[in-house]
C-alpha positions, 0 to 999 in steps of 0.5 A, spaced: 397 106 739 398 114 739 399 118 745 393 122 746 394 124 753 398 131 751 392 133 747 387 131 752 391 135 757 390 141 753 383 141 752 382 140 759 386 146 761 382 150 756 376 148 760 379 149 766 381 156 764 374 158 762 371 155 768 375 160 772 373 166 768 366 164 770 368 164 777 372 171 776 365 175 775 363 173 782 370 174 785 368 180 789 367 181 797 361 178 800 358 176 793 354 170 795 355 166 788 362 167 789 362 165 796 358 159 794 364 157 789 369 158 794 366 153 799 365 148 793 372 148 792 374 148 799 378 155 798 383 151 793 388 155 790 386 157 783 389 161 777 386 167 780 387 170 787 380 169 791 377 176 793 370 174 796 372 175 804 366 179 807 370 179 814 373 185 814 371 191 818 370 196 812 366 191 808 362 189 815 361 197 816 359 198 809 354 193 809 351 193 816 344 195 813 343 188 810 346 184 815 340 182 818 337 180 811 337 173 809 342 174 804 346 178 809 346 172 814 348 167 809 354 171 807 356 172 814 355 164 815 360 163 809 365 169 812 365 165 819 366 158 816 371 160 811 375 167 813 375 167 821 378 173 823 378 178 829 371 181 826 368 174 827 365 176 834 362 182 830 359 177 825 356 172 830 353 178 834 349 180 827 347 173 827 344 173 834 340 179 832 338 177 825 337 169 826 331 170 831 327 174 826 328 169 820 326 163 824 319 167 825 318 167 818 314 162 814 320 158 810 315 156 805 311 162 802 306 161 797 310 164 791 316 159 792 321 165 794 325 163 800 332 161 802 330 154 801 330 154 794 336 158 793 343 154 793 347 160 796 342 162 802 341 155 804 348 153 804 350 159 807 345 159 813 347 152 814 354 155 816 351 160 820 347 156 825 353 152 826 358 158 827 353 160 833 351 153 835 354 154 842 350 160 844 344 159 840 343 151 839 335 152 837 337 156 830 341 149 828 335 145 830 330 150 827 334 149 820 334 142 821 327 141 821 326 146 815 330 142 811 327 135 813 320 138 812 315 134 807 314 141 804 321 142 801 321 141 794 327 143 789 326 146 783 332 143 780 336 137 781 342 142 782 338 145 788 337 138 791 344 137 791 345 143 795 340 142 800 342 135 801 349 138 803 346 143 807 342 137 811 349 134 812 352 141 815 346 141 820 346 134 822 340 132 818 342 129 812 337 124 809 341 119 805 341 120 797 341 115 792 343 117 786 342 113 779 347 115 775 345 112 769 340 117 768 344 123 769 346 127 763 347 134 765 355 135 766 354 140 772 349 135 776 354 129 775 359 134 778 355 136 783 354 128 785 361 127 785 362 133 790 357 131 794 360 124 794 367 127 796 364 132 801 359 127 805 358 120 807 350 120 806 350 119 798 349 112 796 351 109 790 349 102 787 356 099 786 363 101 788 364 102 780 359 107 780 364 113 782 369 110 777 364 111 771 362 118 774 369 120 773 370 117 766 363 121 764 365 127 767 372 127 764 369 126 757 364 132 758 370 136 760 374 135 755 369 134 749 364 139 750 364 146 750 359 150 754 355 156 754 357 161 760 355 158 767 354 161 774 360 161 779 357 155 783 356 151 777 363 152 774 365 151 781 362 144 781 365 142 774 372 145 777 372 141 783 371 135 779 376 137 774 381 138 780 380 131 782 381 128 776 387 132 774 390 129 780 388 122 780 393 117 779 393 113 772 393 106 775 387 108 779 382 114 778 380 113 785 384 116 791 381 114 797 383 114 805 385 107 804 391 109 800 393 114 806 394 108 810 397 104 805 402 109 804 403 110 812 404 103 812 410 103 808 414 107 812 418 102 815 420 099 809 422 106 806 427 107 812 432 102 809 435 108 805 435 113 811 442 115 812 446 114 819 453 112 817 458 109 822 465 111 824 468 107 818 466 113 813 471 119 813 465 124 813 459 120 816 452 122 814 447 122 820 440 124 819 437 124 826 430 123 828 429 125 835 422 129 835 415 129 832 417 134 828 422 130 824 417 125 823 412 130 820 417 132 815 418 125 813 411 124 812 410 130 808 415 127 803 411 121 803 404 123 802 405 130 798 407 127 791 400 123 792 396 128 795 397 135 792 392 138 797 396 136 803 396 141 809 401 141 814 399 144 821 391 145 819 388 149 824 381 147 826 375 151 829 375 153 836 370 148 840 368 151 847 375 154 850 379 149 846 383 150 840 385 144 835 391 144 830 392 137 826 398 135 824 396 134 817 389 135 813 387 132 806 381 136 804 379 132 798 379 126 802 376 129 808 381 126 812 386 129 818 392 125 820 395 125 827 402 124 829 405 122 835 412 120 837 413 115 843 419 115 847 417 110 852 412 104 853 407 108 857 406 114 852 402 109 848 396 109 854 397 117 854 396 118 847 390 113 847 387 118 852 389 124 848 386 122 841 380 120 845 379 126 848 381 130 842 377 126 836 371 130 838 374 137 837 378 135 831 371 133 827 366 137 830 364 142 825 370 142 821 368 141 814 371 138 810 374 133 815 370 127 817 375 122 819 382 121 822 388 117 821 393 116 827 401 115 826 405 113 831 413 113 831 415 108 837 422 110 839 422 105 844 421 099 840 415 097 845 412 092 840 408 089 845 404 095 846 402 096 839 396 091 838 393 094 844 393 101 842 391 100 835 385 096 837 383 101 842 383 106 837 380 103 831 374 102 835 372 109 834 368 110 828 371 116 825 378 113 826 380 110 819 387 107 820 392 107 826 399 105 823 405 104 829 412 104 826 418 102 830 425 106 830 429 103 825 435 099 828 441 103 824 438 109 828 441 109 836 436 111 841 437 119 842 441 121 848 438 126 852 440 130 858 438 127 865 434 132 869 436 132 876 431 134 881 432 140 885 432 140 893 428 145 896 
């Protein structure tokens, strides 16, 4: 059987280049189409450098007069969500001034010209109200009610997908059931794929539908040349292409369960971890003495499979607290928390810490919606593993809890004894 992988890859690469060119036309600071494309792609590294950031003093000053308009408010929403900086407070002040005026307007005018029918505006506004939900919660409530109103009616199927995404962002998601067999438009298929990957509120008839969706998308991307498309539509197609390109040959669907499987193989993999005894002339000893070294090992395990793995993912500030997860996999909407237990009592402590941090990790930190936990147990306190695992798995947003023990070839690290001071 001839090998068609090479030609297929070349065709797909050519399509990706064309789609990137479509986005380049909107890749300008504050361009609403460019910002929506950046949001769809999650800021993914492309064949060009992103240049859509509006959160600079120069841009904000130059566009001060339009920041109170609907498009300006949406641009600020994208900016605050995707490009937090020292100007974030200025952006929030503009939102606090402009959103009340927008909330007093009729969202469903007779001529149909409204932010509800504009993908960039509706998604940007959803991000905007989320960015000031602590100081102006009524804005988020208002937008959720608008998006749930019976009068809302998309003019296109693609617009419907962005409206659905906006509902998800503001907590007013309505379940969307997709009959994929009736969908022919590649952009709409790509939009359904993106929505399925970025939200939990799309329902497919069978588990195999996602596999079929990706197969149809691959055929469309490889075999059909298309006319110039807008930046957001190109971004939807690129998002699908990125997932397909990085999918494994054996299984096109990489899911959160794959992460748990890989983490669960940690102990078996440690069979080859070097810690030679004194019988060798030059013994090699790879020490494991703190959490950072466990993170290094997990990076080596996960990175070959998940090309968008991010370490030390800084998340949105919640109240007075700032959160940083050990790892993030944006394509799966998954964060990974790593702990290093030195003694049995640490397990109880970590349970409390994770319970307390879970809300901060997952509140308004798109695309992350789930958390996996990995605990390395230096003390080999196996009697604590089941209790901690069962307690954490009761939390609805925790997908996996993997607890592993120190391999026997590694000695317990020696640490200096702390002597108490007499006063």
